[in-house]
Each structure stands twice: as structure tokens, then as C-alpha cells.
C-alpha positions in Angstrom: -66.6 -19.8 280.5 -66.4 -18.4 284.0 -64.0 -16.3 286.2 -63.3 -17.7 289.5 -64.3 -15.4 292.3 -61.9 -13.9 294.6 -64.3 -14.3 297.6 -64.9 -18.0 297.0 -61.2 -18.4 297.0 -60.8 -16.5 300.1 -63.2 -18.9 301.7 -61.7 -21.9 300.4 -58.3 -20.6 301.8 -59.9 -20.4 305.3 -61.5 -23.8 305.2 -57.9 -25.3 303.9 -56.4 -23.4 307.2 -53.0 -21.8 307.7 -50.4 -22.7 305.4 -47.1 -24.4 306.9 -43.8 -22.8 307.4 -43.0 -20.1 304.8 -46.2 -20.4 303.1 -47.9 -17.1 302.9 -51.8 -16.6 301.6 -51.9 -13.8 298.8 -54.4 -12.6 296.3 -54.1 -14.7 293.2 -53.3 -14.0 289.8 -56.6 -14.2 288.0 -57.7 -16.8 285.5 -60.6 -17.4 283.3 -61.7 -21.3 283.5 -62.8 -22.6 280.2 -64.1 -26.3 280.4 -63.6 -27.8 276.7 -65.1 -31.1 277.8 -66.7 -32.4 280.9 -65.9 -36.0 279.5 -62.9 -38.3 281.1 -60.6 -38.5 278.2 -57.0 -38.5 279.7 -55.1 -38.1 282.7 -52.4 -36.3 280.4 -52.7 -33.3 278.0 -50.4 -32.0 275.1 -50.3 -28.6 273.2 -49.4 -27.9 269.7 -50.2 -26.4 266.5 -52.3 -29.5 265.0 -53.6 -27.8 261.9 -50.7 -25.4 261.1 -53.0 -22.3 261.3 -50.8 -20.8 263.9 -52.8 -21.2 266.9 -52.0 -23.8 269.6 -54.5 -26.7 269.8 -55.1 -29.0 272.9 -54.8 -32.9 272.6 -56.3 -35.1 275.2 -55.7 -39.0 274.6 -58.0 -39.8 271.6 -59.2 -36.5 270.8 -58.2 -32.9 270.1 -59.6 -29.5 270.6 -59.0 -26.7 267.8 -58.3 -23.3 268.7 -59.8 -20.8 269.3 -63.3 -22.3 269.6 -62.3 -25.7 271.0 -64.0 -27.6 268.7 -63.2 -31.5 269.2 -61.9 -33.8 266.6 -61.4 -37.3 267.0 -57.7 -38.8 266.8 -59.0 -42.4 267.3 -62.6 -43.5 268.3 -62.8 -42.1 271.7 -63.0 -44.8 274.4 -65.5 -44.6 277.3 -63.8 -44.5 280.5 -65.4 -44.5 284.2 -63.6 -42.1 286.6 -65.3 -43.8 289.5 -63.7 -47.1 288.6 -61.1 -46.9 286.3 -58.6 -45.5 283.9 -58.1 -44.2 280.7 -55.6 -45.1 278.0 -53.6 -42.0 278.3 -51.6 -41.3 281.4 -49.0 -38.6 279.8 -49.6 -36.7 276.4 -47.0 -34.9 274.5 -46.6 -33.1 271.3 -43.8 -33.3 268.6 -43.3 -33.7 265.2 -42.0 -37.5 265.5 -41.9 -38.5 261.6 -40.1 -35.0 260.6 -43.0 -34.1 258.0 -43.4 -30.6 259.4 -46.9 -31.6 261.0 -47.4 -31.9 265.0 -48.1 -35.7 266.2 -49.1 -36.8 269.4 -47.2 -39.0 272.0 -48.6 -40.9 274.8 -47.8 -43.2 277.4 -50.6 -45.9 278.2 -50.6 -48.0 281.3 -47.4 -48.0 283.3 -45.5 -50.7 281.6 -47.1 -51.0 278.4 -45.6 -49.7 275.3 -45.7 -45.8 274.4 -47.4 -44.5 271.1 -47.5 -42.1 268.7 -50.3 -40.9 266.7 -49.4 -39.7 263.2 -51.2 -36.3 262.0 -53.0 -36.9 258.7 -52.0 -33.3 257.8 -55.7 -32.1 257.7 -57.0 -35.0 255.8 -60.3 -36.7 257.1 -60.0 -39.8 258.7 -58.4 -41.2 262.2 -54.7 -41.0 262.7 -52.4 -44.0 262.3 -51.0 -45.6 265.2 -47.2 -46.5 265.9 -45.1 -47.9 268.7 -42.6 -45.8 269.9 -40.9 -47.6 273.1 -41.6 -51.3 274.0 -42.5 -50.0 277.4 -42.9 -47.2 279.6 -42.4 -47.4 283.1 -42.5 -44.9 286.2 -45.9 -42.8 287.0 -44.0 -39.7 286.0 -43.0 -40.4 282.2 -40.9 -37.4 280.9 -40.3 -35.9 277.4 -37.7 -33.3 278.3 -34.7 -31.4 277.0 -32.1 -33.8 278.5 -29.6 -33.0 275.6 -30.0 -29.3 276.1 -30.3 -28.9 272.5 -34.2 -27.3 272.8 -35.3 -30.9 271.4 -37.1 -33.0 274.1 -36.6 -36.7 274.3 -38.5 -39.5 276.2 -36.9 -40.3 279.3 -38.3 -43.5 281.6 -37.8 -46.9 282.8 -38.2 -50.2 280.7 -39.3 -53.6 281.7 -38.8 -56.2 282.1 -35.0 -55.6 282.5 -35.4 -52.7 284.8 -33.3 -50.2 282.5 -33.6 -46.5 283.0 -33.2 -45.0 279.7 -33.6 -42.3 277.2 -34.7 -42.7 273.7 -34.3 -41.3 270.0 -36.2 -41.2 267.2 -34.1 -43.3 264.5 -33.8 -42.1 260.8 -36.8 -44.5 259.9 -39.3 -42.8 262.5 -41.7 -45.7 262.1 -39.4 -48.2 263.7 -39.1 -48.8 267.5 -37.1 -45.7 269.0 -33.7 -46.2 269.9 -32.9 -46.8 273.6 -30.0 -45.2 275.2 -29.5 -46.9 278.7 -28.5 -44.7 281.5 -28.7 -47.1 284.3 -29.7 -50.9 285.1 -30.7 -53.8 285.0 -32.9 -53.1 288.3 -32.2 -49.6 288.2 -33.8 -47.3 290.8 -36.9 -45.6 289.6 -37.2 -48.3 286.6 -40.2 -50.4 288.4 -43.6 -50.3 286.5 -45.4 -48.2 289.3 -42.3 -46.3 290.5 -42.9 -42.6 291.3 -40.4 -39.8 290.9 -38.3 -38.8 287.8 -36.8 -35.5 286.7 -34.2 -34.1 284.4 -31.8 -31.4 285.3 -28.1 -30.0 286.0 -27.6 -31.3 289.6 -23.8 -30.4 289.8 -23.6 -27.5 287.8 -21.5 -28.9 284.9 -23.7 -27.7 282.1 -25.3 -30.8 281.4 -28.9 -32.4 282.4 -28.7 -35.3 284.6 -31.5 -37.8 285.7 -32.8 -37.9 289.2 -35.1 -40.5 290.8 -36.0 -40.8 294.8 -32.9 -42.8 295.5 -30.3 -40.7 293.7 -29.4 -39.2 290.3 -27.4 -40.3 287.3 -24.6 -37.8 286.3 -24.7 -37.3 282.4 -21.5 -37.7 280.7 -20.2 -35.8 277.6 -21.6 -38.5 275.4 -25.2 -38.9 276.3 -25.2 -42.1 274.1 -22.8 -43.8 276.6 -24.5 -46.3 278.4 -24.5 -46.7 282.4 -23.9 -43.3 283.7 -22.4 -42.8 287.1 -25.0 -43.0 290.0 -25.1 -40.9 293.0 -27.0 -42.2 295.9 -29.0 -39.5 297.4 -32.3 -40.0 299.6 -34.8 -37.4 297.9 -37.6 -38.8 300.0 -40.9 -40.9 299.8 -42.4 -41.7 296.3 -43.3 -38.6 294.6 -44.2 -36.9 291.3 -42.2 -34.8 289.0 -38.7 -34.0 290.2 -37.8 -30.5 289.0 -34.2 -28.9 289.3 -33.6 -25.5 289.6 -32.2 -22.8 291.9 -34.7 -22.1 294.4 -33.4 -20.1 297.0 -31.3 -18.3 294.4 -27.8 -19.3 295.9 -26.1 -20.4 292.9 -27.0 -24.1 293.3 -29.6 -26.3 291.9 -32.3 -27.7 294.3 -35.0 -30.1 293.9 -38.8 -29.6 294.2 -40.9 -32.5 294.3 -44.3 -33.6 295.8 -46.3 -36.6 297.1 -48.3 -38.6 294.1 -50.8 -40.3 296.2 -50.4 -38.7 299.9 -50.1 -34.9 301.4 -47.2 -33.2 300.8 -44.7 -30.6 298.7 -41.2 -30.5 299.7 -37.8 -29.0 298.3 -34.3 -30.4 298.9 -31.7 -27.7 299.2 -28.4 -28.4 297.7 -25.8 -27.9 300.2 -22.9 -25.8 299.6 -19.7 -27.9 298.6 -21.5 -30.7 298.3 -21.3 -31.2 294.4 -24.9 -32.8 294.5 -24.1 -35.1 297.2 -26.0 -33.6 300.1 -29.8 -32.2 300.5 -31.7 -30.7 303.2 -35.4 -31.5 302.9 -37.8 -28.7 303.5 -41.6 -29.0 303.7 -43.6 -26.4 301.7 -47.1 -27.4 302.0 -49.3 -30.2 303.7 -52.7 -28.8 302.8 -53.8 -31.1 300.2 -53.1 -34.4 298.7 -52.4 -36.5 295.4 -50.2 -33.5 293.9 -49.1 -36.0 291.3 -47.5 -33.3 288.9 -45.6 -29.9 289.0 -44.9 -27.6 286.4 -42.3 -24.7 286.5 -43.1 -21.3 285.1 -42.8 -17.7 285.9 -46.6 -17.2 286.3 -46.4 -13.4 287.4 -43.5 -12.4 285.4 -41.4 -11.0 288.1 -38.3 -13.0 286.8 -38.4 -15.7 289.5 -39.5 -19.1 288.5 -42.8 -20.5 290.3 -44.6 -23.5 290.0 -48.0 -24.8 289.4 -49.6 -28.3 290.7 -52.9 -29.6 292.1 -54.7 -32.4 293.2 -55.1 -35.4 290.9 -58.6 -36.2 291.0 -59.7 -39.5 292.3 -56.3 -40.9 291.3 -57.0 -44.3 293.0 -60.8 -44.0 292.4 -61.4 -42.4 295.7 -59.1 -44.6 297.9 -56.2 -42.1 298.4 -55.9 -39.8 301.7 -58.0 -36.8 301.1 -59.4 -38.1 298.1 -62.9 -36.4 298.4 -61.4 -33.1 299.3 -61.7 -30.1 296.9 -59.9 -30.7 293.6 -57.3 -27.8 294.1 -55.4 -26.3 291.2 -52.8 -24.1 292.7 -49.6 -22.0 291.8 -46.9 -21.2 294.4 -45.2 -17.8 294.2 -41.5 -18.1 295.3 -40.0 -15.0 296.4 -36.3 -14.2 297.6 -36.5 -11.6 300.3 -32.7 -11.9 300.7 -29.8 -13.8 299.2 -30.3 -17.5 300.1 -33.8 -17.2 301.5 -37.1 -18.0 300.2 -40.6 -17.9 300.8 -43.6 -19.5 299.0 -47.1 -17.9 298.5 -49.9 -20.1 297.4 -52.4 -18.9 295.0 -55.7 -21.0 294.3 -56.6 -21.0 290.6 -59.6 -23.5 290.8 -61.1 -25.8 293.2 -63.2 -28.0 291.1 -60.6 -29.4 288.6 -57.4 -30.5 289.7 -54.9 -32.2 287.6 -53.9 -35.5 286.2 -50.6 -37.3 286.2 -49.2 -34.6 283.6 -50.6 -31.2 282.5 -49.1 -28.5 280.8 -48.3 -24.6 281.7 -47.9 -22.5 278.2 -48.8 -19.3 276.8 -51.8 -20.7 274.8 -52.9 -17.3 273.2 -49.5 -15.5 272.8 -50.7 -12.8 274.8 -47.2 -13.0 276.9 -49.1 -14.7 280.1 -48.5 -18.3 281.1 -51.8 -20.2 280.9 -52.6 -23.8 282.4 -54.0 -26.9 280.7 -55.6 -29.8 282.3 -57.0 -33.4 281.7 -58.2 -35.7 284.2 -61.4 -37.5 285.5 -63.4 -34.1 285.7 -62.6 -33.5 281.8 -60.5 -31.3 279.7 -59.9 -27.4 281.0 -58.2 -24.4 280.1 -57.3 -21.7 282.5 -56.3 -18.4 280.6 -54.5 -16.1 282.7 -56.0 -12.7 282.5 -54.0 -9.5 281.7 -54.4 -6.1 283.0 -57.9 -4.9 282.4 -56.7 -1.1 282.1 -55.0 -1.6 279.0 -55.1 1.3 276.6 -54.8 0.8 272.7 -52.1 2.8 271.3 -53.0 2.2 267.6 -56.5 1.8 266.0 -55.7 -0.6 263.4 -56.7 2.1 260.5 -54.8 5.4 261.3 -51.7 6.8 262.4 -53.3 8.9 265.1 -51.4 9.4 268.1 -48.3 8.8 266.4 -45.9 11.2 264.4 -42.9 10.5 261.7 -41.5 10.7 258.2 -44.5 9.1 256.9 -42.8 8.1 253.6 -41.7 5.0 255.6 -44.7 4.1 257.4 -48.2 2.9 256.4 -51.2 1.0 257.6 -51.8 -2.2 255.9 -54.2 -5.2 257.3 -54.7 -3.6 260.5 -50.9 -3.4 260.9 -48.3 -0.4 261.1 -46.0 -1.1 258.5 -42.3 0.5 258.5 -40.0 0.2 255.7 -40.1 -1.4 252.3 -39.5 -4.7 250.8 -38.9 -3.0 247.2 -35.9 -0.3 248.1 -33.0 0.2 250.2 -33.6 2.3 253.6 -31.1 5.1 253.7 -31.4 5.9 257.2 -33.0 4.7 260.6 -36.6 6.0 260.7 -38.9 6.1 263.7 -42.6 6.3 264.1 -43.2 8.0 267.8 -46.2 8.5 270.1 -47.0 11.9 271.0 -47.2 11.1 274.3 -44.6 10.3 277.1 -44.7 7.5 279.5 -42.8 6.3 282.6 -43.9 3.1 284.0 -45.9 0.8 282.1 -46.4 -2.5 280.4 -46.4 -2.7 276.7 -47.8 -5.4 274.6 -47.5 -5.8 271.1 -47.0 -8.2 268.1 -44.2 -7.7 265.7 -43.1 -9.4 262.2 -39.8 -8.6 260.6 -39.7 -9.5 256.8 -36.6 -9.2 254.3 -33.4 -10.9 254.3 -32.9 -12.4 258.0 -29.1 -11.7 257.9 -29.8 -7.8 257.6 -33.3 -6.9 258.4 -33.1 -5.1 261.6 -36.1 -3.2 263.5 -36.9 -2.5 267.3 -39.2 -0.6 269.7 -38.1 2.4 271.5 -39.0 2.8 275.1 -38.5 5.8 277.7 -36.9 7.6 274.4 -36.8 10.9 272.9 -36.1 12.6 269.5 -32.8 14.1 268.7 -33.8 17.7 267.7 -33.6 18.3 264.1 -32.4 14.5 263.4 -34.1 11.4 262.4 -32.5 9.2 265.4 -34.1 8.8 268.7 -32.1 8.2 272.0 -33.2 5.8 274.6 -33.7 2.3 275.3 -34.9 -0.3 272.5 -36.4 -3.7 272.4 -34.4 -5.0 269.5 -35.6 -6.9 266.7 -33.6 -8.9 264.0 -30.4 -10.8 263.1 -29.1 -11.9 266.5 -30.6 -9.2 268.2 -34.0 -10.4 269.0 -35.2 -10.1 272.6 -32.1 -7.9 273.3 -32.1 -4.5 275.1 -30.3 -2.0 273.1 -29.3 1.3 274.2 -29.9 3.5 271.0 -27.8 6.8 270.4 -26.8 6.9 273.9 -24.3 4.2 274.9 -24.8 2.4 271.5 -24.6 -1.1 273.0 -26.5 -4.1 274.1 -27.3 -3.6 277.9 -28.6 -7.2 278.4 -29.3 -10.1 276.1 -30.9 -13.7 276.2 -28.6 -17.0 276.2 -28.8 -18.3 272.5 -30.7 -21.5 273.5 -33.5 -19.2 275.3 -33.8 -17.1 272.0 -33.8 -20.5 269.9 -36.8 -21.4 271.8 -38.6 -18.2 272.0 -38.3 -16.8 268.4 -40.6 -17.5 265.6 -38.7 -16.2 262.4 -40.7 -14.7 259.7 -43.9 -15.1 261.8 -45.8 -12.9 264.3 -44.0 -12.6 267.6 -45.6 -11.4 270.9 -43.3 -8.7 272.8 -44.0 -7.7 276.3 -41.8 -4.7 277.7 -42.3 -3.8 281.3 -40.7 -0.7 282.8 -41.1 -0.1 286.1 -38.6 2.2 288.2 -35.1 1.6 286.8 -36.0 -2.1 286.0 -36.8 -3.1 282.4 -38.1 -6.4 281.3 -38.6 -8.3 277.9 -40.5 -11.4 277.1 -40.8 -12.9 273.7 -43.7 -15.1 273.0 -44.1 -15.6 276.8 -40.2 -16.6 277.4 -38.3 -13.7 279.4 -35.3 -12.5 277.6 -34.1 -9.5 279.8 -34.0 -8.6 283.2 -32.3 -5.6 283.5 -31.7 -2.7 286.3 -30.4 0.5 285.3 -27.3 1.3 287.4 -27.1 5.0 286.1 -29.5 7.1 288.1 -29.2 9.9 285.7 -30.6 7.9 282.9 -34.1 9.2 282.0 -36.8 7.3 283.1 -39.6 8.8 281.0 -40.3 9.2 277.2 -41.9 8.2 274.1 -42.8 4.9 272.6 -41.1 4.6 269.1 -41.2 1.8 266.3 -38.1 1.8 264.1 -37.1 0.5 260.8 -33.3 0.2 260.4 -31.1 1.5 257.4 -30.1 -1.1 255.4 -31.3 -3.7 252.5 -35.0 -3.5 251.4 -37.1 -4.9 254.7 -40.2 -4.3 256.4 -41.2 -4.3 260.1 -44.9 -5.0 261.0 -46.4 -3.9 264.3 -49.9 -4.7 265.6 -52.2 -5.3 268.6 -50.2 -2.6 270.4 -51.8 -1.8 273.9 -50.3 -0.3 277.0 -50.9 -0.4 280.6 -49.7 2.8 282.8 -48.2 1.7 286.0 -48.8 4.1 288.9 -45.8 5.2 290.9 
């Protein structure tokens, strides 16, 4: 385990030269590199809780690595692959419960044009996993397992040969049968050739439905996504590329397209022009400093409320025959900033110079600390890059006592290293709060929370920048809410008595773990309050009323009502200097 040195990063940046256009060098967020395996296993990687112990594990082709110590286990007898002359059997690796038995399975695409496969999780039983066919072929070097339907459930999207269909696939009632193909376009559809490059999913025209994008244009999703032969819009999205990521890059309200060269130099974005309804785009260069950027992932790395993106160099993609093949195997993230409406800049940050990416990788909060991490697999092995949190964090709870807190202790206790508010055996007559004895202004608060009781009525929350009402049980101030449909909301307790900001239902569904531990991150800086739930931002609120207090106590609530308990643990704070 090693921390990549800032000095080395600076020297490498100097070697690479000055960034193009609006790219600006800046000090990177720090990551710790953990090499899980130096053996070439796969060009793709999947993440999921394989053994159902509550921790995210990592899959790379024929093996998986068990968190937190990353012990390797065989899925199948591992192949021996020579990264200098050949390829592995896995080019993309996804995780999903294919057979709906409650256990995460592994989905892979093999050599392009060959059938996709899924490996059946044996439910912690010894032995190798059973192999099943998913689709009869998987074409395009950027196969996708994405939320095409907008219901939070990813589906496979790729080309099919020999007909040349572009299609998406649903898992039939009998999951052991070949997956059901829904034809988007074809035969001989753009992007469906065996080794085609460039594929994406996203809402191009802003109608609320995710479309399918290739380098020659995009298919407009109909209301009924099972309808065959979607309408195709011819648009030139540049040369052969990798992932085509759809989002509003410059903040003008129109979705743009971000992509990169798979086997050459270049990262670009295509700005959607106003009034064109997805028909006209302006291509703009972001970077041309390193080659083989064969995959891109979108994520808010620095938690500023604006999405960033992660990419890197696919190491030895064509066995050293691509442009720049022997240059440093970079893994980088680009910070997106919007200095004014409709304007955008890109700041490049180097994560590592000796790993790179494969044909597919993942950005995920692997350890539940609210920070996005990076997982890669390629010819250099399997690596995890854990983003480092603030080093000046102070624990507000020692795990044993309520020292530093005050309240009516009839409703608060310490149990199993957590603060427990409420009681599962009796009704709670009024709101109760456990408060810090110290006030805080600008800070980042991190804690894990769990709510038990009737899901329809249990309610609690974390007070911030709040104060006690004299001679009263209540507190007044902001609350990061918990319970019912309030998870991830910012509520104004005993002041305006209303929700100030809340996440969309689909965002909350994606983030929340009902009845289980959830990571809450609360950041207050100036009049801005941001909330994250399990690494997913749910609130970015700026207080318009300058009279509202920006300093106060932190409190843990249990709401009045039926018997319930709110559990709080791992409570840490980092104070931000004003």
C-alpha cells in the first residue's frame, strides 16, 4: 500500500507538457493505491457484495477479491494471459443479481463478437461458479450495462452480429435462458460491427428518456422502449472513440457528449447547440496529452456539486502498437468548473502513473466513507485507488460514553459502539435531541446512521448549526433528515418547519439502504449546505436569508411517535477555516 507522492505528480506533469485550451493543472485529490494483484486477469472490473457481508468486493474476470483484506478467490480456474502478446477472456465485467436469488452474479463480455456470459454466485458454497450464456454476441469495444430504461435497473446495451443489430437485452422470467433481445436499430446499424468503437446512453433531447449514442448519431428512445427500430438522428460525433457520456457539461441546460480516443490521443466534448434538439453539436478539444483513453467514468470526485470525470491510458491495448503505447500508464481525473453560466474549464489531476485503465473500470465509494474511489483491471494487474479523506478529522463520539454530549438520557444510550436514540419497546412522546456541548460553523461531518422500527413512521435526523430552545425539548435549525420519504432531505426544524431541499425519488432509491447502516456526509461552508447519502449527493442548498445563523450545535434526533430507534456511530468532524 502506498500514497502517490505530490512531488512525483508535479514532475510528471511537467514532462507531459502544458495542457491544451482550457485545461489547467492543479493539485490533485489524494488517493492511496492498493495493488490487489499484479497478474493480468481482465480488462474490466466489477464491484458488488459477493458474500453478503455488507462490504463491496471486486471481480476481475475469473477471480474475485474479498473486502477488506482483498483475499483472492476463484470464480473459475484462472487463465494465464500474456499481456505483451495477447488478451484475456474478459473485456468488461459487471455485477448484478441475474437469477434474482438475492446474490450478486458476475456478467462479462469476452472477445468482441463472442457471446456474453454470466457466472452464477454459489451463495458462499465451495467450488467454482456455474457459467451461463447471456446474449449470443456482444459487439462494440464499449459494451454497456447501463440504466437505459431510467428505473435504476441496468440492462445490457451493445451490437449483435452477424445481423448488425443495435439492441438492449432484458433477462427473461427464466434467467437461465438466453436474454431477450430488443432491437433498437439495424440490420447493419451504426456501431454494431464487431470492433466498433463508441457507445453511450443518455437523454440527448431532454424528453426524460435515455437515448443510445454512437459516433454516427443517436437513436431516440420511444415511450415504449420495447418498440423496435427507434428513430435514428444522424450526427457526426467524431472519430472512433470509447465511452460516450451524456450530461450537461457547461451548465446551460442542454445535455452534451463527452468522449475520448480509444487507441490514439484525444479527449473531446460535443457541445449541444441551443435550439437544435439534439441535431447540432460543436466539437471541442479537452486534452491530447496521453493516448489510449479507452474508457471514461463520470463522478463528483471533489464533492463540489459538479460532475467530474475519470479516465486513463489503457495499458498496451494493442500489445505496444498504438501511438504512445510506451508512455506512462496514467490514471487521471478531470475537474469540471463553471466560472460563469455557459462556460466551462477542465483541470487535470493525476492519480497514478503506473496503472492506467482497461476497456472498462469503475468509480465507486468502495468503503462507504462518502468519497469516490477508483477500481481498475488491465495488463498491469488489479488495483484499487482509495480517496483520502481530510486528515484533521476529530471524533465526536468515543464509542463508549456520551462525553461531550448533553440531553435527556432517558432516551439515549451507548450500545455496540453506537449512540442509540429511542426505544423499540415503547412510544416516544416527544422529539428528543442529544447535542454537542460545542458549537460549529463551517465543517464537514461524517457519520453512519441506521433507523429501526415501522418504516412508515420511524423518523430521526441530524441537527446542524442549531440551538436549544430555552426550557424546551426542541432544537431550532437545519436538519439532515432520516425516515419515511425524508431521507437525504434538508429540513428546517422549529423555524420554517419545511423541507428546504430534497433529492429526486430515483436518486434516493439508488442511494438508500433501508434498515441498514447508511453513510451521511454533511458539509457546511458559508451559506452553502451539502448532503451526501452513501456517496450520492442528495442536497446542494444555498441559504438565501442572510439572517439565518451559520453557527450552532450538532444534535442527534429521535422523532416522537411509535416505538423506533435511530443508531449513530463513527461520528467525525473536520472544521473548515473561514
